PyMOL Python script that loads the backbone (N, CA, C, O; Angstrom):
from pymol import cmd

cmd.read_pdbstr("""\
ATOM      1  N   UNK A   1     -10.762  -4.275   6.898  1.00  0.00           N
ATOM      2  CA  UNK A   1     -10.571  -4.712   5.517  1.00  0.00           C
ATOM      3  C   UNK A   1      -9.329  -5.655   5.426  1.00  0.00           C
ATOM      4  O   UNK A   1      -9.325  -6.761   5.966  1.00  0.00           O
ATOM      5  N   UNK A   2      -8.282  -5.162   4.721  1.00  0.00           N
ATOM      6  CA  UNK A   2      -7.125  -6.012   4.506  1.00  0.00           C
ATOM      7  C   UNK A   2      -5.933  -5.672   5.501  1.00  0.00           C
ATOM      8  O   UNK A   2      -5.674  -4.515   5.831  1.00  0.00           O
ATOM      9  N   UNK A   3      -5.280  -6.704   5.915  1.00  0.00           N
ATOM     10  CA  UNK A   3      -4.024  -6.499   6.665  1.00  0.00           C
ATOM     11  C   UNK A   3      -2.969  -6.179   5.663  1.00  0.00           C
ATOM     12  O   UNK A   3      -3.051  -6.527   4.485  1.00  0.00           O
ATOM     13  N   UNK A   4      -1.937  -5.478   6.186  1.00  0.00           N
ATOM     14  CA  UNK A   4      -0.835  -5.121   5.254  1.00  0.00           C
ATOM     15  C   UNK A   4      -0.192  -6.282   4.467  1.00  0.00           C
ATOM     16  O   UNK A   4       0.302  -6.113   3.352  1.00  0.00           O
ATOM     17  N   UNK A   5      -0.223  -7.443   5.093  1.00  0.00           N
ATOM     18  CA  UNK A   5       0.407  -8.593   4.364  1.00  0.00           C
ATOM     19  C   UNK A   5      -0.383  -9.022   3.140  1.00  0.00           C
ATOM     20  O   UNK A   5       0.126  -9.790   2.324  1.00  0.00           O
ATOM     21  N   UNK A   6      -1.590  -8.557   2.994  1.00  0.00           N
ATOM     22  CA  UNK A   6      -2.376  -9.014   1.832  1.00  0.00           C
ATOM     23  C   UNK A   6      -2.475  -7.832   0.747  1.00  0.00           C
ATOM     24  O   UNK A   6      -3.296  -7.872  -0.169  1.00  0.00           O
ATOM     25  N   UNK A   7      -1.611  -6.827   0.922  1.00  0.00           N
ATOM     26  CA  UNK A   7      -1.557  -5.699   0.014  1.00  0.00           C
ATOM     27  C   UNK A   7      -0.130  -5.706  -0.673  1.00  0.00           C
ATOM     28  O   UNK A   7       0.900  -5.834  -0.011  1.00  0.00           O
ATOM     29  N   UNK A   8      -0.144  -5.569  -1.964  1.00  0.00           N
ATOM     30  CA  UNK A   8       1.143  -5.537  -2.732  1.00  0.00           C
ATOM     31  C   UNK A   8       1.127  -4.321  -3.681  1.00  0.00           C
ATOM     32  O   UNK A   8       0.124  -4.048  -4.339  1.00  0.00           O
ATOM     33  N   UNK A   9       2.222  -3.623  -3.733  1.00  0.00           N
ATOM     34  CA  UNK A   9       2.373  -2.542  -4.737  1.00  0.00           C
ATOM     35  C   UNK A   9       2.573  -3.127  -6.142  1.00  0.00           C
ATOM     36  O   UNK A   9       3.244  -4.145  -6.310  1.00  0.00           O
ATOM     37  N   UNK A  10       1.991  -2.479  -7.130  1.00  0.00           N
ATOM     38  CA  UNK A  10       2.136  -2.984  -8.462  1.00  0.00           C
ATOM     39  C   UNK A  10       3.276  -2.443  -9.292  1.00  0.00           C
ATOM     40  O   UNK A  10       3.533  -2.908 -10.403  1.00  0.00           O
ATOM     41  N   UNK A  11       3.984  -1.415  -8.719  1.00  0.00           N
ATOM     42  CA  UNK A  11       5.116  -0.766  -9.392  1.00  0.00           C
ATOM     43  C   UNK A  11       4.790  -0.414 -10.833  1.00  0.00           C
ATOM     44  O   UNK A  11       5.597  -0.617 -11.741  1.00  0.00           O
ATOM     45  N   UNK A  12       3.584   0.121 -11.023  1.00  0.00           N
ATOM     46  CA  UNK A  12       3.084   0.456 -12.364  1.00  0.00           C
ATOM     47  C   UNK A  12       3.174   1.931 -12.697  1.00  0.00           C
ATOM     48  O   UNK A  12       2.589   2.379 -13.683  1.00  0.00           O
ATOM     49  N   UNK A  13       3.867   2.663 -11.925  1.00  0.00           N
ATOM     50  CA  UNK A  13       4.001   4.147 -12.163  1.00  0.00           C
ATOM     51  C   UNK A  13       5.447   4.480 -12.611  1.00  0.00           C
ATOM     52  O   UNK A  13       6.275   3.588 -12.795  1.00  0.00           O
ATOM     53  N   UNK A  14       5.706   5.728 -12.773  1.00  0.00           N
ATOM     54  CA  UNK A  14       6.953   6.251 -13.193  1.00  0.00           C
ATOM     55  C   UNK A  14       8.072   5.731 -12.222  1.00  0.00           C
ATOM     56  O   UNK A  14       7.930   5.766 -11.000  1.00  0.00           O
ATOM     57  N   UNK A  15       9.148   5.265 -12.822  1.00  0.00           N
ATOM     58  CA  UNK A  15      10.243   4.748 -12.052  1.00  0.00           C
ATOM     59  C   UNK A  15       9.941   3.734 -11.087  1.00  0.00           C
ATOM     60  O   UNK A  15      10.640   3.622 -10.079  1.00  0.00           O
ATOM     61  N   UNK A  16       8.863   2.910 -11.328  1.00  0.00           N
ATOM     62  CA  UNK A  16       8.459   1.805 -10.465  1.00  0.00           C
ATOM     63  C   UNK A  16       7.632   2.205  -9.220  1.00  0.00           C
ATOM     64  O   UNK A  16       7.446   1.414  -8.295  1.00  0.00           O
ATOM     65  N   UNK A  17       7.163   3.411  -9.235  1.00  0.00           N
ATOM     66  CA  UNK A  17       6.256   3.785  -8.077  1.00  0.00           C
ATOM     67  C   UNK A  17       4.929   3.043  -8.277  1.00  0.00           C
ATOM     68  O   UNK A  17       4.651   2.436  -9.311  1.00  0.00           O
ATOM     69  N   UNK A  18       4.147   3.141  -7.223  1.00  0.00           N
ATOM     70  CA  UNK A  18       2.840   2.414  -7.228  1.00  0.00           C
ATOM     71  C   UNK A  18       1.696   3.442  -7.610  1.00  0.00           C
ATOM     72  O   UNK A  18       1.364   4.371  -6.873  1.00  0.00           O
ATOM     73  N   UNK A  19       1.158   3.184  -8.788  1.00  0.00           N
ATOM     74  CA  UNK A  19      -0.059   3.882  -9.166  1.00  0.00           C
ATOM     75  C   UNK A  19      -1.293   3.065  -8.659  1.00  0.00           C
ATOM     76  O   UNK A  19      -2.410   3.578  -8.593  1.00  0.00           O
ATOM     77  N   UNK A  20      -1.052   1.832  -8.321  1.00  0.00           N
ATOM     78  CA  UNK A  20      -2.164   0.988  -7.804  1.00  0.00           C
ATOM     79  C   UNK A  20      -1.505  -0.098  -6.975  1.00  0.00           C
ATOM     80  O   UNK A  20      -0.291  -0.304  -6.989  1.00  0.00           O
ATOM     81  N   UNK A  21      -2.404  -0.798  -6.234  1.00  0.00           N
ATOM     82  CA  UNK A  21      -2.027  -1.853  -5.330  1.00  0.00           C
ATOM     83  C   UNK A  21      -2.910  -3.054  -5.628  1.00  0.00           C
ATOM     84  O   UNK A  21      -4.061  -2.885  -6.031  1.00  0.00           O
ATOM     85  N   UNK A  22      -2.393  -4.262  -5.439  1.00  0.00           N
ATOM     86  CA  UNK A  22      -3.188  -5.488  -5.495  1.00  0.00           C
ATOM     87  C   UNK A  22      -3.580  -5.836  -4.103  1.00  0.00           C
ATOM     88  O   UNK A  22      -2.734  -5.928  -3.214  1.00  0.00           O
ATOM     89  N   UNK A  23      -4.861  -6.034  -3.896  1.00  0.00           N
ATOM     90  CA  UNK A  23      -5.356  -6.467  -2.552  1.00  0.00           C
ATOM     91  C   UNK A  23      -6.033  -7.742  -2.672  1.00  0.00           C
ATOM     92  O   UNK A  23      -6.979  -7.895  -3.445  1.00  0.00           O
ATOM     93  N   UNK A  24      -5.554  -8.705  -1.896  1.00  0.00           N
ATOM     94  CA  UNK A  24      -6.033 -10.052  -1.856  1.00  0.00           C
ATOM     95  C   UNK A  24      -7.580 -10.041  -1.683  1.00  0.00           C
ATOM     96  O   UNK A  24      -8.088  -9.444  -0.734  1.00  0.00           O
ATOM     97  N   UNK A  25      -8.295 -10.679  -2.573  1.00  0.00           N
ATOM     98  CA  UNK A  25      -9.766 -10.739  -2.564  1.00  0.00           C
ATOM     99  C   UNK A  25     -10.506  -9.549  -3.128  1.00  0.00           C
ATOM    100  O   UNK A  25     -11.736  -9.525  -3.175  1.00  0.00           O
ATOM    101  N   UNK A  26      -9.719  -8.534  -3.568  1.00  0.00           N
ATOM    102  CA  UNK A  26     -10.344  -7.318  -4.197  1.00  0.00           C
ATOM    103  C   UNK A  26      -9.811  -6.992  -5.616  1.00  0.00           C
ATOM    104  O   UNK A  26     -10.505  -6.402  -6.444  1.00  0.00           O
ATOM    105  N   UNK A  27      -8.589  -7.390  -5.848  1.00  0.00           N
ATOM    106  CA  UNK A  27      -7.973  -7.055  -7.148  1.00  0.00           C
ATOM    107  C   UNK A  27      -7.226  -5.724  -6.998  1.00  0.00           C
ATOM    108  O   UNK A  27      -6.752  -5.387  -5.913  1.00  0.00           O
ATOM    109  N   UNK A  28      -7.130  -4.975  -8.098  1.00  0.00           N
ATOM    110  CA  UNK A  28      -6.370  -3.734  -8.117  1.00  0.00           C
ATOM    111  C   UNK A  28      -7.158  -2.604  -7.497  1.00  0.00           C
ATOM    112  O   UNK A  28      -8.358  -2.478  -7.738  1.00  0.00           O
ATOM    113  N   UNK A  29      -6.480  -1.754  -6.676  1.00  0.00           N
ATOM    114  CA  UNK A  29      -7.032  -0.602  -6.013  1.00  0.00           C
ATOM    115  C   UNK A  29      -6.103   0.578  -6.350  1.00  0.00           C
ATOM    116  O   UNK A  29      -4.891   0.472  -6.160  1.00  0.00           O
ATOM    117  N   UNK A  30      -6.640   1.676  -6.838  1.00  0.00           N
ATOM    118  CA  UNK A  30      -5.846   2.837  -7.152  1.00  0.00           C
ATOM    119  C   UNK A  30      -5.093   3.385  -5.904  1.00  0.00           C
ATOM    120  O   UNK A  30      -5.523   3.208  -4.765  1.00  0.00           O
ATOM    121  N   UNK A  31      -3.967   4.048  -6.176  1.00  0.00           N
ATOM    122  CA  UNK A  31      -3.203   4.589  -5.084  1.00  0.00           C
ATOM    123  C   UNK A  31      -4.059   5.642  -4.284  1.00  0.00           C
ATOM    124  O   UNK A  31      -4.049   5.586  -3.054  1.00  0.00           O
ATOM    125  N   UNK A  32      -4.770   6.563  -4.914  1.00  0.00           N
ATOM    126  CA  UNK A  32      -5.545   7.505  -4.138  1.00  0.00           C
ATOM    127  C   UNK A  32      -6.580   6.844  -3.254  1.00  0.00           C
ATOM    128  O   UNK A  32      -6.791   7.264  -2.117  1.00  0.00           O
ATOM    129  N   UNK A  33      -7.238   5.792  -3.780  1.00  0.00           N
ATOM    130  CA  UNK A  33      -8.250   5.126  -3.024  1.00  0.00           C
ATOM    131  C   UNK A  33      -7.633   4.358  -1.792  1.00  0.00           C
ATOM    132  O   UNK A  33      -8.173   4.342  -0.686  1.00  0.00           O
ATOM    133  N   UNK A  34      -6.473   3.737  -2.089  1.00  0.00           N
ATOM    134  CA  UNK A  34      -5.812   2.941  -1.026  1.00  0.00           C
ATOM    135  C   UNK A  34      -5.348   3.921   0.090  1.00  0.00           C
ATOM    136  O   UNK A  34      -5.546   3.663   1.278  1.00  0.00           O
ATOM    137  N   UNK A  35      -4.749   5.009  -0.314  1.00  0.00           N
ATOM    138  CA  UNK A  35      -4.291   6.029   0.695  1.00  0.00           C
ATOM    139  C   UNK A  35      -5.486   6.512   1.511  1.00  0.00           C
ATOM    140  O   UNK A  35      -5.379   6.650   2.730  1.00  0.00           O
ATOM    141  N   UNK A  36      -6.604   6.767   0.873  1.00  0.00           N
ATOM    142  CA  UNK A  36      -7.807   7.242   1.648  1.00  0.00           C
ATOM    143  C   UNK A  36      -8.242   6.167   2.580  1.00  0.00           C
ATOM    144  O   UNK A  36      -8.588   6.471   3.721  1.00  0.00           O
ATOM    145  N   UNK A  37      -8.251   4.906   2.167  1.00  0.00           N
ATOM    146  CA  UNK A  37      -8.716   3.827   3.065  1.00  0.00           C
ATOM    147  C   UNK A  37      -7.778   3.637   4.203  1.00  0.00           C
ATOM    148  O   UNK A  37      -8.214   3.359   5.320  1.00  0.00           O
ATOM    149  N   UNK A  38      -6.422   3.784   3.951  1.00  0.00           N
ATOM    150  CA  UNK A  38      -5.513   3.676   5.056  1.00  0.00           C
ATOM    151  C   UNK A  38      -5.737   4.805   6.063  1.00  0.00           C
ATOM    152  O   UNK A  38      -5.735   4.534   7.264  1.00  0.00           O
ATOM    153  N   UNK A  39      -5.926   6.020   5.648  1.00  0.00           N
ATOM    154  CA  UNK A  39      -6.207   7.114   6.507  1.00  0.00           C
ATOM    155  C   UNK A  39      -7.437   6.938   7.312  1.00  0.00           C
ATOM    156  O   UNK A  39      -7.535   7.434   8.435  1.00  0.00           O
ATOM    157  N   UNK A  40      -8.414   6.214   6.738  1.00  0.00           N
ATOM    158  CA  UNK A  40      -9.643   5.947   7.477  1.00  0.00           C
ATOM    159  C   UNK A  40      -9.497   4.755   8.443  1.00  0.00           C
ATOM    160  O   UNK A  40     -10.449   4.381   9.128  1.00  0.00           O
ATOM    161  N   UNK A  41      -8.325   4.183   8.483  1.00  0.00           N
ATOM    162  CA  UNK A  41      -8.074   3.068   9.405  1.00  0.00           C
ATOM    163  C   UNK A  41      -8.615   1.715   8.916  1.00  0.00           C
ATOM    164  O   UNK A  41      -8.800   0.797   9.715  1.00  0.00           O
ATOM    165  N   UNK A  42      -8.861   1.596   7.643  1.00  0.00           N
ATOM    166  CA  UNK A  42      -9.437   0.358   7.110  1.00  0.00           C
ATOM    167  C   UNK A  42      -8.442  -0.789   6.897  1.00  0.00           C
ATOM    168  O   UNK A  42      -8.829  -1.937   6.677  1.00  0.00           O
ATOM    169  N   UNK A  43      -7.129  -0.440   6.969  1.00  0.00           N
ATOM    170  CA  UNK A  43      -6.092  -1.491   6.709  1.00  0.00           C
ATOM    171  C   UNK A  43      -5.100  -1.490   7.894  1.00  0.00           C
ATOM    172  O   UNK A  43      -4.250  -0.609   8.031  1.00  0.00           O
ATOM    173  N   UNK A  44      -5.257  -2.523   8.737  1.00  0.00           N
ATOM    174  CA  UNK A  44      -4.344  -2.583   9.876  1.00  0.00           C
ATOM    175  C   UNK A  44      -2.961  -2.830   9.436  1.00  0.00           C
ATOM    176  O   UNK A  44      -2.731  -3.424   8.383  1.00  0.00           O
ATOM    177  N   UNK A  45      -1.991  -2.370  10.249  1.00  0.00           N
ATOM    178  CA  UNK A  45      -0.575  -2.598  10.024  1.00  0.00           C
ATOM    179  C   UNK A  45      -0.088  -1.820   8.797  1.00  0.00           C
ATOM    180  O   UNK A  45       0.950  -2.188   8.247  1.00  0.00           O
ATOM    181  N   UNK A  46      -0.786  -0.750   8.328  1.00  0.00           N
ATOM    182  CA  UNK A  46      -0.420  -0.019   7.230  1.00  0.00           C
ATOM    183  C   UNK A  46      -0.540   1.523   7.563  1.00  0.00           C
ATOM    184  O   UNK A  46      -1.399   1.946   8.337  1.00  0.00           O
ATOM    185  N   UNK A  47       0.365   2.317   6.938  1.00  0.00           N
ATOM    186  CA  UNK A  47       0.386   3.746   7.169  1.00  0.00           C
ATOM    187  C   UNK A  47       0.557   4.433   5.873  1.00  0.00           C
ATOM    188  O   UNK A  47       0.745   3.755   4.862  1.00  0.00           O
ATOM    189  N   UNK A  48       0.506   5.762   5.815  1.00  0.00           N
ATOM    190  CA  UNK A  48       0.724   6.583   4.629  1.00  0.00           C
ATOM    191  C   UNK A  48       2.088   7.231   4.751  1.00  0.00           C
ATOM    192  O   UNK A  48       2.467   7.753   5.799  1.00  0.00           O
ATOM    193  N   UNK A  49       2.821   7.179   3.632  1.00  0.00           N
ATOM    194  CA  UNK A  49       4.148   7.793   3.545  1.00  0.00           C
ATOM    195  C   UNK A  49       4.092   8.794   2.389  1.00  0.00           C
ATOM    196  O   UNK A  49       3.618   8.439   1.309  1.00  0.00           O
ATOM    197  N   UNK A  50       4.554  10.022   2.576  1.00  0.00           N
ATOM    198  CA  UNK A  50       4.593  11.068   1.568  1.00  0.00           C
ATOM    199  C   UNK A  50       5.995  11.216   1.001  1.00  0.00           C
ATOM    200  O   UNK A  50       6.940  11.504   1.735  1.00  0.00           O
ATOM    201  N   UNK A  51       6.130  11.018  -0.311  1.00  0.00           N
ATOM    202  CA  UNK A  51       7.369  11.129  -0.995  1.00  0.00           C
ATOM    203  C   UNK A  51       7.277  12.136  -2.129  1.00  0.00           C
ATOM    204  O   UNK A  51       6.499  11.918  -3.058  1.00  0.00           O
ATOM    205  N   UNK A  52       8.022  13.214  -2.098  1.00  0.00           N
ATOM    206  CA  UNK A  52       7.978  14.269  -3.119  1.00  0.00           C
ATOM    207  C   UNK A  52       6.531  14.769  -3.310  1.00  0.00           C
ATOM    208  O   UNK A  52       6.115  15.046  -4.435  1.00  0.00           O
ATOM    209  N   UNK A  53       5.786  14.879  -2.233  1.00  0.00           N
ATOM    210  CA  UNK A  53       4.456  15.427  -2.301  1.00  0.00           C
ATOM    211  C   UNK A  53       3.381  14.415  -2.733  1.00  0.00           C
ATOM    212  O   UNK A  53       2.225  14.783  -2.941  1.00  0.00           O
ATOM    213  N   UNK A  54       3.766  13.164  -2.862  1.00  0.00           N
ATOM    214  CA  UNK A  54       2.807  12.114  -3.315  1.00  0.00           C
ATOM    215  C   UNK A  54       2.647  11.144  -2.154  1.00  0.00           C
ATOM    216  O   UNK A  54       3.648  10.739  -1.563  1.00  0.00           O
ATOM    217  N   UNK A  55       1.463  10.771  -1.821  1.00  0.00           N
ATOM    218  CA  UNK A  55       1.177   9.869  -0.682  1.00  0.00           C
ATOM    219  C   UNK A  55       1.099   8.439  -1.205  1.00  0.00           C
ATOM    220  O   UNK A  55       0.508   8.185  -2.255  1.00  0.00           O
ATOM    221  N   UNK A  56       1.704   7.497  -0.460  1.00  0.00           N
ATOM    222  CA  UNK A  56       1.719   6.084  -0.817  1.00  0.00           C
ATOM    223  C   UNK A  56       1.341   5.312   0.428  1.00  0.00           C
ATOM    224  O   UNK A  56       1.577   5.757   1.552  1.00  0.00           O
ATOM    225  N   UNK A  57       0.733   4.117   0.205  1.00  0.00           N
ATOM    226  CA  UNK A  57       0.486   3.178   1.305  1.00  0.00           C
ATOM    227  C   UNK A  57       1.749   2.369   1.593  1.00  0.00           C
ATOM    228  O   UNK A  57       2.415   1.899   0.671  1.00  0.00           O
ATOM    229  N   UNK A  58       2.065   2.214   2.846  1.00  0.00           N
ATOM    230  CA  UNK A  58       3.173   1.353   3.224  1.00  0.00           C
ATOM    231  C   UNK A  58       2.762   0.559   4.427  1.00  0.00           C
ATOM    232  O   UNK A  58       1.942   1.000   5.232  1.00  0.00           O
ATOM    233  N   UNK A  59       3.328  -0.600   4.544  1.00  0.00           N
ATOM    234  CA  UNK A  59       3.094  -1.411   5.718  1.00  0.00           C
ATOM    235  C   UNK A  59       3.958  -0.989   6.864  1.00  0.00           C
ATOM    236  O   UNK A  59       5.083  -0.539   6.649  1.00  0.00           O
ATOM    237  N   UNK A  60       3.479  -1.117   8.071  1.00  0.00           N
ATOM    238  CA  UNK A  60       4.273  -0.826   9.239  1.00  0.00           C
ATOM    239  C   UNK A  60       5.426  -1.814   9.189  1.00  0.00           C
ATOM    240  O   UNK A  60       5.222  -2.989   8.883  1.00  0.00           O
ATOM    241  N   UNK A  61       6.690  -1.331   9.499  1.00  0.00           N
ATOM    242  CA  UNK A  61       7.865  -2.225   9.397  1.00  0.00           C
ATOM    243  C   UNK A  61       7.741  -3.364  10.419  1.00  0.00           C
ATOM    244  O   UNK A  61       7.251  -3.206  11.538  1.00  0.00           O
ATOM    245  N   UNK A  62       8.241  -4.564   9.931  1.00  0.00           N
ATOM    246  CA  UNK A  62       8.379  -5.676  10.779  1.00  0.00           C
ATOM    247  C   UNK A  62       9.541  -6.509  10.224  1.00  0.00           C
ATOM    248  O   UNK A  62      10.175  -6.109   9.248  1.00  0.00           O
ATOM    249  N   UNK A  63       9.818  -7.643  10.828  1.00  0.00           N
ATOM    250  CA  UNK A  63      10.965  -8.459  10.449  1.00  0.00           C
ATOM    251  C   UNK A  63      10.609  -9.487   9.475  1.00  0.00           C
ATOM    252  O   UNK A  63      11.461 -10.308   9.136  1.00  0.00           O
ATOM    253  N   UNK A  64       9.362  -9.518   8.968  1.00  0.00           N
ATOM    254  CA  UNK A  64       8.886 -10.534   8.029  1.00  0.00           C
ATOM    255  C   UNK A  64       8.779  -9.852   6.648  1.00  0.00           C
ATOM    256  O   UNK A  64       7.720  -9.358   6.259  1.00  0.00           O
ATOM    257  N   UNK A  65       9.953  -9.844   5.899  1.00  0.00           N
ATOM    258  CA  UNK A  65      10.003  -9.083   4.585  1.00  0.00           C
ATOM    259  C   UNK A  65       8.843  -9.342   3.659  1.00  0.00           C
ATOM    260  O   UNK A  65       8.423  -8.383   3.013  1.00  0.00           O
ATOM    261  N   UNK A  66       8.259 -10.551   3.511  1.00  0.00           N
ATOM    262  CA  UNK A  66       7.162 -10.715   2.584  1.00  0.00           C
ATOM    263  C   UNK A  66       5.876  -9.955   2.998  1.00  0.00           C
ATOM    264  O   UNK A  66       4.954  -9.802   2.197  1.00  0.00           O
ATOM    265  N   UNK A  67       5.834  -9.491   4.242  1.00  0.00           N
ATOM    266  CA  UNK A  67       4.672  -8.684   4.709  1.00  0.00           C
ATOM    267  C   UNK A  67       4.716  -7.235   4.274  1.00  0.00           C
ATOM    268  O   UNK A  67       3.700  -6.541   4.318  1.00  0.00           O
ATOM    269  N   UNK A  68       5.856  -6.782   3.863  1.00  0.00           N
ATOM    270  CA  UNK A  68       6.081  -5.343   3.666  1.00  0.00           C
ATOM    271  C   UNK A  68       5.917  -4.985   2.170  1.00  0.00           C
ATOM    272  O   UNK A  68       6.540  -5.603   1.307  1.00  0.00           O
ATOM    273  N   UNK A  69       5.085  -3.999   1.887  1.00  0.00           N
ATOM    274  CA  UNK A  69       4.844  -3.488   0.576  1.00  0.00           C
ATOM    275  C   UNK A  69       6.201  -2.993   0.052  1.00  0.00           C
ATOM    276  O   UNK A  69       6.857  -2.148   0.662  1.00  0.00           O
ATOM    277  N   UNK A  70       6.607  -3.571  -1.141  1.00  0.00           N
ATOM    278  CA  UNK A  70       7.792  -3.057  -1.817  1.00  0.00           C
ATOM    279  C   UNK A  70       9.158  -3.241  -1.114  1.00  0.00           C
ATOM    280  O   UNK A  70      10.128  -2.581  -1.488  1.00  0.00           O
ATOM    281  N   UNK A  71       9.241  -4.093  -0.140  1.00  0.00           N
ATOM    282  CA  UNK A  71      10.534  -4.371   0.453  1.00  0.00           C
ATOM    283  C   UNK A  71      11.248  -5.508  -0.185  1.00  0.00           C
ATOM    284  O   UNK A  71      12.358  -5.848   0.224  1.00  0.00           O
TER     285      UNK A  71
END
""", "prot")
cmd.dss("prot")
cmd.show_as("cartoon", "prot")
cmd.util.cbc("prot")
cmd.orient("prot")
């Protein structure tokens, strides 16, 4: 599906967290759906990070800041 560089967090949740993500060519995808797709290996260069019991999609770190979700 999408590489990490084509996924952006929408910062549409409490305190700027991501309730959804914008995916190039698909539009908005909910956080639970994105997390599920990442766990299924559908998005290369992306992993799941758990913060305070909530799972979020994050890009694998690299030195190209525009490629990283919410960096």
